[in-house]
N, C-alpha and C positions, 0 to 999 in steps of 0.2 A: 029200110026197116027190116027187110028180109035178111040182110047181112048181119044186123046187130043182134037179132034174137039168138042165133046159134052161139055167138060169143058169150052172151049173158048166161045161157044155159050151161055152157062149159064151166064158167066160173062158179056157178052155184053147185054144180056137181063136185068140183074140187073142194069147196068149203064144206060140203056135206061129208066128204071123205075124211077131211082133217078134223072135224068136230069131235068125233069119238076119241081120237088120239089125244086131243088137248084135254078132254075131261078125265081121261084115264091117267095122264102123265102128271106127276106132282114133284115139287121141290119143297122140302120142309127144313126149318131151322128151329131148334129148341135148346134152351127156353127162349121164347119170343120176348119175354119181359123179365128183367131182374130189378128188384127194388131192395136197396140196402135197408136193413131193419134198424140200424143204429147210425147216428151221425158219425162221419169219419173225421178223425183228428188230422189236421194238416201235418205233413211230414210222414204219414204212414203209407204203407204199400198194401194194396188189396188185390188179391187174385180172384177174379170173377169165376163163377161156374162155367165150365166149358160149353161152348155152343156146338151142338151136333148138327151137321149139314147132311141130310139124306137125299140121295139122288134117285128120284122115281120118275125121271123124265124119259126113260127108255133108251138112253144112249149115254156114252161117256161125256162128261162135262168138265169145264174149267171154271172155278169159282174165284172171283176177286173180292176180297173183304176190305172195306174202307169205312171211314167215318162219314156219315151223312151230314149234310148241312141243314137237315130238317130241325125245326125248333119247336120246343114245347112252350105253349103260351104261358104256363104257370111257373116254369123253371128256366134257369139260365143255361146257356150252352157253354160247357166247359171247353177250355183250349184242347186242341187235338194232341198237343205234346204231352198231356198228362197220361196218355194211354199208349200201351205197347200191345200190338196185335201180332200174334204168331200162330200160323203163318198168314201172310196176306194173299198168297196164291195157293190154290188147292186143285189137285187133279182127282176127280171122283169118278170111278168107273160106273157103268150102268148098274143100278140097284145097290150101289155101295154107299158108304158114308165116311165122313171125316170130322175131326174136331178142330175148333179154333179157340185158342186161349187168349183172353184179354186180361191185362194187368193194369190196374190204376196206380200210377206213381204220383201221389198227391204231394205237391211241394209244400214246404213249410210256410210259404207266404200265400197259400191259397186263401182267397177271401171266403168268409163264411156265407152260407146260403144254400138254397135248393138248386140242384142241377139235374139235367137230363140230356142224354146223348143217344143217338141212333147209330147202329152199325149196319151197313148195307152189304148184303150178300148178292153179288151179280153173277149169274150163271150163263155160260156160253157153250154151245155144243162143240165138241172137239172135231176138227176137220171139216166143219161146216162151210159150204160155199153157197153163193147165190143169196137168195132170200133166207135170212136166219132169224129164228125166234129166240129171244133171250128172256130170262126170268130173273127178277130182282125181288128180294125180301128184306125187311128191316127188323132188327131186334133192338129193344129199348133197355137202357140202363138208367135208373133213377137213383139219386143219392143226395144226401145232405152233408155239407162240410160244417163241422162243429165250430162254433165261435170260441176262440181261445184268447184270453186277454193277456197282454204283456205291458210292462212298464218301459217306456222310452224316456230317458233323461237327457236333457240338452244342457250343455255347459258352454261357457265362453272363456277362452284363454287369451289374455291381452285386452285390447280395447276395441269394442265393437258390439254389435247386437246380432241376435239371431231371431228368425221367425220360423215357427212359434218361439215366443220368448223363452229364455233359459228357465228350466224347471222340469218336473217329472209329470208325465202324461200316461194315461192308460188307454191302449188301443186294442181293437180286435186284431188277431193275427190275420195278415194279408192286407191290412189297411195301408194304403199308399199315402205317405206323408210328403208334402211339399216343403222343402227346407231352403232357407235363404240366409246368407251371412253378409252383413254390411259393416265394413270397418269404420272406425272413428277417424276424425281428421288426423293426418300424419301417420296413419296405420294402413296396412294392407292385409287382405285375406291371404293366408298361407295355404291351409289345408284343413281337412276334417280328420279327426280320429274317430274310429268306430264305424267308418264307411269304407267302401272299396277305394284303393288308391286312384288318384286322378279325378275325384269328384270335384266339380266346380263350386263356386260360391252359391249358385242356384242349382239345386239337385233334388233328387227324390230318394225316399227310403221306404221299402215295403217291409212292414212289421212281420218278423218271423221268429221273434223271441225277445227276451230282455235285451235292452241295448242302452249303452252310454255313448252319446255322440257329442263331440267337442269341436267347436269352431275355433281354429287357432289363428290369431292375428299377430302380425309382426310389425315392428316399427319400419316405416319407410326410410330409405337411405337418400340423403340429399348431398349436394356438392357445395362445399365452401371454398371459394376462391380468395386467396390472399394475394392482393395485387402488389406490384413493386411500389415501394414508398415514393411519395413526392418529397423531393429534397434528399438530404443525406442522413442516413441512419439505418438501423436494422430493425427487423420485426420478427416476432416469434408467434406462431410457426412461420418458417421461412416462406417467401413467396411461392405459390403453387396452388394446386387444387386438391382438396382432401374430401373423402367420403365420411359423413357422420350420420348417425341414426337420428331420427326425430327426437327432439327435446334433449339432445346431448348438449352439455355445457362446455364451451371451448374457451380456454384461457388465452388471452392475447396480451402481448407485451411489446412496447415500442421503446427503442433506445436511440436517441439522436446522436449524430456524429459530432465531431469537434466543431465548436462555434455554431452549432445548430440546436434548435429546441423543438420539443414535441409541440405540435400545434393542433392536434385533434385527430379523430377517426372519421372516416366516411363509410357508412354502412350501418346495419342494424345491431350495433353493439349496445350494451347496457349503459355505459357512461362514455360519451364521445370525447369528454375533456380529460379523461384519465389515461395516462400512459399504460397502466395495467388495468385491463378491463375484461369483460366476459361477453360471450355471445351465446344465446340459446337457439339452437338450430330448429327452425320450424318450416324450412323450405330451402331451395337453392338460394345462395347469398354470395355477395362479394364485399370485402372490406379492404380499405386502404388507409395507410398511415400518412399523415401530412406532417412534414417537418418544415420549419421556417428558420432562416438565418437569425442568429442572435444580433440584437441591436447594440452597437458600440456607444457607450454613454460618455466616455471621456478618455483622455490620454494623460499620462503622467511620466515625469522623467526621474531618473535616479543617477546620481545623488540629488538631493533637493537643494544643495548649495555647492557651488564649485569655486574653490579657492586655489589659485595657481601662482607660481612664480614665473617671471618672464621666461619665455622660450620653453616652458613646460607644456606637455600635451596630455590630455586625458579623454578617454572615451566615455560618452554619456549614453545611457540606454533609455529608449522610449518604449513605454508599454501602453497597449490599448486595454481599457477596462470595459467589459461587456455587462449587460443587464443582469446576468446571473452571478457576477463577481469574478468571472473567468478573466485571467490576464494573458495577454499575448505580446511578445516583444515585436515591435514594428520599427525598430531603429533603422533598418536598411531601406524601408519604404517611405520614410518621412522626408520632408523638405526642411533643411536646417539653415539658419542664418543668425548672425549676431548684430545687435543694434549699433555697435561701434567696433568696426574692424581694426581700428588703431589699437584697441585694447586687446581684442582676441578675435580669432577667426575660427571657422568650423568647416569641416568637410565630412559628410556622412556620420555626424554625431561625434566626431573627434574634435575637441576644442584645443586650440593652440594659443597660449598667451603670448602677446607681443610687447606690451608695455604696461607699466603699473596703471591701475585705474579700475573702474567698475563699468560693466556693461550687462546686457541681457541676451541670453541665448534663447532663440525662438525656434520651436519645433512645430510643424504642421503635418497632420496626417488625416486624410479623408475629411477635410473641413474642420477638424478639431485642432485647436492651438493651445500650446502650453509654453510658459516662459520659465527660465532658470537664471537666477542671479549669478554672475561671474565676477569674481574679484581677483585682480592680478596684483600681487604684493610687490613692494620694492625688492630689489635684489638683496641678498643676505649681507653682502659687504657694506652696502649703504646703511642698512639697518644697524650693522655692527658699529659703523663710524658714528652714527647718530647716538647710539647708546653710549659709546665711549665719550663723545663730546659732552653729552649730558652728564656723564659721571665726572668728567674733568671740571666742568663748570660747577658742578655741585661741590667738588673737592676744593676748587679755588675760592669759592665763596666762603667755605668753612675756614680757610687759612686767613683770609682778610678779617674775618670776624674775630678770630683769636688774637690777631695782632692788635686790633683796635682795643680789645679788652685788656691786653697786656699793657698798652700805652697808658691806659687810665690808671 
């Protein structure tokens, strides 16, 4: 206890020595409160009255000026970036003073309402070491941001919807709008006009003046694949993959090859049974043409009657007749024979007469059979003799008849 009392006494003496100095030393900032007498219009620049800092602390000081985070219960705290403080660091000699200039740069999108901000002036003795006493003072600036109304009009280009719905709206300057664009089926959101580049389908807009904002929608692009045809034939467009916009109308045409027929489309075409059809693009799609071979209905030979003299030869042609009326010569591929080879023979459709008479030429092709009558006439000399004999007999009969009549 005897050791503690001297120490306490020394501390009290020190405090007593310091007390008069603290009472005599002051730091002042004026004005301590500034209140704007008129609401400030967004987008305006306001230079506040200069704050004068007076050093009455009895020694040189350094003062740092910054924005305080102190809040007024009845007013909103404005963003620090609205204010420009010059300078933010001051050197003030003993018994000297300096001014600090604050400028309010109110943005165009500043929300209306009452605001209050505190500027903090923090003084530190120059060259101080050890235990240092600092002084801090605050100055208040109170102001109102005027409510300014603007019309914001929303439009839609293409097919889609926007939120809020397309139309004209009146908002206070500084109002933050939530915007959303939703494309219709087969469409996609492209971009906004009236907003900064790069804004997405869901974005925001802070009202800073009259605005016309358009959500631009574009048709989606889909792939149409035209497959290689089944069977033989051609298709237009040619086989491949093509890009088409949504709801594009594509003309399709199928042309069968020789002895083939169009047999339909596979895929989302309008008329699957028509060789010339259309397709409305509503998504990725694939189409294919189907060709089928023509059905052979019958075979026929030409000429329809074959009349030869002995030892004469003549080629007969065989034709296949298909369901669409198409004819194709199939002479070389047929099987030929004659019913009576003593009258005529055949090889590959070439008929050779052997002796007078009648027979049938038979041709068979892929299960279909046709017959042709073949007549081999008597040789010309025999026919001539028969004709001559008939003439002579007729002449002899006439002579006998005349003689008999004369005898009477």
